N, C-alpha and C positions, 0 to 999 in steps of 0.2 A: 645444861645439867648432865653430868656424867655419873652413872651409878657405879659404885666401886666393884660390885660383883660382875660387871660387864666389861671390865678393862683389865688387861694383864698388868702385873706388877712392874714389868719393864716399861710398858707404855706409860704407866702412871708416873714413874720416876722421870721419864723424858719430858712429859707434859709439865711437871712441876719445875724441872730445871729450865725449860723454855718459857716459863711464866704463863703457860696456857691454863694452869690451874693455880688459883691463889687462895681459895677458901673451900672449906669442907662443911658439910651439913648433915643433919639427921633427918632422913626422909619422913619418918613417922612423927617426930616431934615438931618438925618444921622450924628447926633452929640452925643457924649457920655461924661459923666462927673461923678463926685462923687455923692454919694447918698445924701449928705448934701447941694448940690448946690441949691441956691434959684431959679435959672432959671429952673432947672429940676423939682422942686416941683410944678411949675405952669403949666406944660404941661398937656394936656389931657391924661386921662388914656388909651384911645385906641391907642395913639401914643407912649406910654412909653414901653421900653424894658429893660431887665436887662442882665448883663454880669458877668461872673466870673472874668475876667481879662481884662486888656487893650489889650492884644494880641488878645483875642476873638473878642473884639469890632473892632479892626483894620482889622481882617480877614473878618469881615462882611461889610467892607467898611465905617466905621464910623470915624469921625475926632474928636479930643479933643475939649472940651468946652473952649471958650475964657474967660469965667467968672471964673470958679473954677479951671481950669487947665492951667493957663496963660503960664507957661514955656513950657509945652507940645504943647500948641496951637502955640506958636511962633516958635518952632522947626518944627512943621508941616507946618506952613505958609511959613517959610523960605525955606523949602525943595521944595515947589512948585514954588516959584518965580524965 
C-alpha cells in the first residue's frame, strides 16, 4: 500500500505506467476501486492510497467500490448479509 501524500507525482505516473499500481483506495473509508473511478478522483490526497492488486487491497481490509466495481461490490455485500 502506497500513500498518495508520500509519493511524488512523477513517481506515481511511472508506477501506473509500469503497472505497479492498478487500484486506488480511500484510507479512511477502507474502499478501493479502479484508477478511473470518478468517486476516487474526488477524494482528498491525504486519504488516497494505491495498491498493486485487489488481493493486496483486501489483505489491508478494504472493500470494493460500489460505483466502479459493481459486480465485486455485490459479491462482497452478499457475502456479509
